[in-house]
N, C-alpha and C positions, 0 to 999 in steps of 0.2 A: 271409457269403454274400449272394446277390443275389435280389431278388424275381423270380419267374418271369413276372410281368406287366409291370412297369415297369423292371426291371433295376437298381433302386437298391439300395445296400448296406443291409442290415438285420441286426439282432442275432439270434442264435439263440433268445434268450429272448423275442422279440416274437412273439405269436400271429398278429398281422396286420401287414402292411406299413404303416408310418406315412405313406407317400406316396400310395398308391392304395387301401388297405384290403383288398388281396388276402390270403387266409389264407397263413401262412408254412408251406410244405411241409417245411421243415427245422426246425420248432419243437422246441426242447429245453427241458424243464422243469428249472430249477435248484433244487437243494436249498437252501432259504433258511436252514436251520439251520447249514449249512456256511459260508454267506456271512456270517451273523451271528457265527459263531465266529471266522472269520478277522478280521472287523472288530474284535471284542472283543480278540483277541490283539494286533492292531496298536495298538489304543487303550491296552492295558496297557503295551506297550513304550514308547509315547510318554509316558505318565504317568511311568514310571520314569525316563525321560531327563530330563523336566522337573523331577523332584524332586531331581535332583542339585544340590548347592549350588554354583551358578556365580556367585553374587553377586547383590545386589539389582538393580543396573543391567541386567545381562544378562537376568534374569527379567522385569524391567519391559519391556525392549526387545522380548522375544519373546512377551509376553502378547497375547492376542487383544483385550483391552479397550484396550490402548494402541494397537494397530493400528487399531481402529475409531475411536478418538478422533483419531488422526493423519489418517485419511481425511476425517472430518467437518471437522477444522480446515482442511485444504487446500481444502475446498469453500467455506468462508466467509472465508478469509484475504484474498482480493482485495477483498472488500467492506469489510474493516477497513482495509486498507492505502490504498485510494484516497483517502478523505477525509483521512487523516493526511498523506499526501504532498502533497495539494493545499493544506491549511492551512499546512504547513511551508514549501512553496514560496512562497506568498503572503507569509508573514512575512519570509523571507530576502530576497525581492526588495524589500520595503519597507525593510528594514534597509540594503540597498545595499552598496556595496563590492565589490571583485573577487571575493573568495572566497565571500561571502554570495550573490552573484549566481550563481556557478557551482553552489553547493549548491542554490539555488532552482530553477535550470534542471534539475538532476539529479532533484529531487523531482517536478517536473512530468512529466519523461520517464518516471519510475517510475510515476506515476499513470496516464499514458496506457497503459503496458504492462499495468497491472492492469485498466483498463477494457477493453482488447482481450481479455484472458483472460476477463473476465466475459461479454462478448458471444459469445465462442467457446463457453463453457459453455452459455449460453442457447440457442444454435442446436442444441445436442445434447440439450437438456432433454427434448423430447417425442420419445419413441422407442417402438417397438412392443415389448410384452412378449413374451418368447420362451416363457413358460410358459403352457400352456392346460390347463384342467381339463375332463376329459371329462364331458359332461352325463349320460351313461348309467351309467358305472361309477365315476366320480370319480377316475380315474387322471390324474396330472399328466404332461403330455407336453411335450417341448422341441422347438419348430420342427417340429411334425407337422401334417399335414392330416387324418389318420385316427388314431384311438386304437390304439396297438400292442397293447392288452390285449383289447379287445372288437370292434374294427373300426369303431366308430361314427365318423361324419364329425364333425370338430371344428369349433367356431365360429372365426371369425377372431380373431386376438389383439387385445385391447383396447389403446387408447392410454393410457399411464400417464405420470405426470410424475416424472421422475427427475433428480437433480442432474447426473450425469455417466455416460456409458456407456463410458468409457475402460477398456481392459483393465488389470487390476491385476496387474502382473508383480512379481516379487521386487525388481527394481531400482527401479521407481517407488514401491513401498510403502516402500522404504528411504529414498528422498528425502523422502517425506511425513513419515516419522518424524523425520528430521533437521530438517525445517522446523518440526515441533512443538516441538523444543528451542530453535532459535535465533529462531523467529518472535516469541514474546513478548518476547524481549530487544530485537529490532529495534523493536517497537511501543513498548516502554518508552523506548528511546532517542529515537524520534520525538516522543513525548509530552513528554519532558524538553526537547528542542529547541524545541518549540512553546511550552511554558511559559517557557523561557528567553528566547525571542524576544519574547513578550508582556511579560514583566517588564522586559526591556531597553528595549522601546519605551515602556512606561509611565513608567519612570524618566527617560528622556530627553524625554518629552512636555512636561512642565511647564516645564523650563528653555528649551527651544526655543520654545514658544509664548509664554513670557514675553518673550524677546528680540524676537520678531516684532512684538509689540504695542507695544513701547516707541517713543515719539516724543521725541527729544531736544529740548531747548529751542532756539529760533530756527530750527527746521526745520518744514517744512509737512507732512511725511508720516512714517509710522512705518517701521521697518526692513524689515518685510515688503513694503511698497511699493517700497523701494529695490531689494530683491532681485528681485522679480517683474518690474520694469521695466528694470533695468540689468544683470542677470546671467542668462545662459542656462543652462538645465539645472542649477539650484541643488540642492545636496544638503546638508541640515542634519544636524548631529551634536552630541552633548553628551558631555563627559567630566568625571566628578567628580574633584575634587582633594582633597588632604589636609585642608584646612581646612573641607570640607563644601560649598564653593561649586562652580560648574561653569564650565568653559570651553566656550562654545557657538561652533561654527564653521559657516560656510556656504561651500561650495566650488562654483564654476561657471566658465563662460567669460565673460570680459569683452571684448566686441567692439571698443571703441575702442582697446584696447591689443593686441588679438589674442593674448590670453594667458589662462591659467587663473588665477583669483584666489581667495584664501581670506580671508574677513573673520572676525576673531576677537573675541569679547566675553566679559566675565566676568559671570556671573549669580550673585547672592547673595540668599538668602532670609532674611527676618526674621520676627518673630511674625505681623504682619498685612500685610506688604508685601514687596517685593523691589526690588533695584536692578540695573541693567545698566550696565557700564562698557566703553567701547571699549578694545581691547587692541592689535591690530595689523592690518595689511593686508599680504598676501604675494602677490607675482606669481611663480608657480611656474616657468614656462619661463625667465624672465629672472633668477630667483633674487634678487629684491629684496623686502626686508621693511621696512615703515615702522611705527613706533610713536609717533612724536612727535605731539603734539596738532595742530600746524599742518597737517601732511600729511594726517592723518586727517580734519580738518575740511574741507579742500579736496576730498578724494575724496567724503566724505559729501554735500557740497554739490552735487557733480556728479550723484550718484545721486538726490538729492532733487529736482533740477530736470528729470529725465527725463520 
């Protein structure tokens, strides 16, 4: 029915129009005992249905507690994912290589997506409460200007802080539940990648730094100087071999030959010291590899005099 004053739709059970406060001419009192009886019977039916043995997973999936946890998890998931993606992206870019670089870029893009979602949520955080308590009779009204029970004018809704005001439909609740299942697995995978990257980087750190600091006899500078001044865009790497020593390589562009070059050294650790031995020089585009001491000495001498 409609209010005779403002013509807005009102419920028969409302004594007063919630929009203008006019008494409801068609007010009908509802038998509350019948309403409660109906609710109780419906509740009993739902209880009987939920008590059917449908398996642990289905009972968990349909439980109210699991739904509540899934919604909360969805609200904080982007805050968890953002630092994980950023740290993983940095590590993979440091490790270098084509596939590591691709994974690193993907991690940064995922972090940007999470940040955008966070800002979107923050814009929706402050919203008007739709529920207002009547100061006269204590009735709780939804989006009303006047109390439908006593006709008292209601105060303006107060501003509250909420995480999200999105509409919870059956479909997006289902997606939140699914995220609660696979989300922790993704986080565990990212943490393992981060730890693996750190471990790999630390394992390779000492052999690479050891080779960089070495200065061979009869030369004026160490290998790090050769690489910085003679090779463009150098990329260091280390590979452990069966006897416990390492092959340390540095790859980059060598301008005098207009070719990519790989310098290879052998790094061996002892109790209190270590040794570095030249292994080979490889020019990639021309497919030339030199390992004889004379050619290595000539090339090192050119790098040393840059």
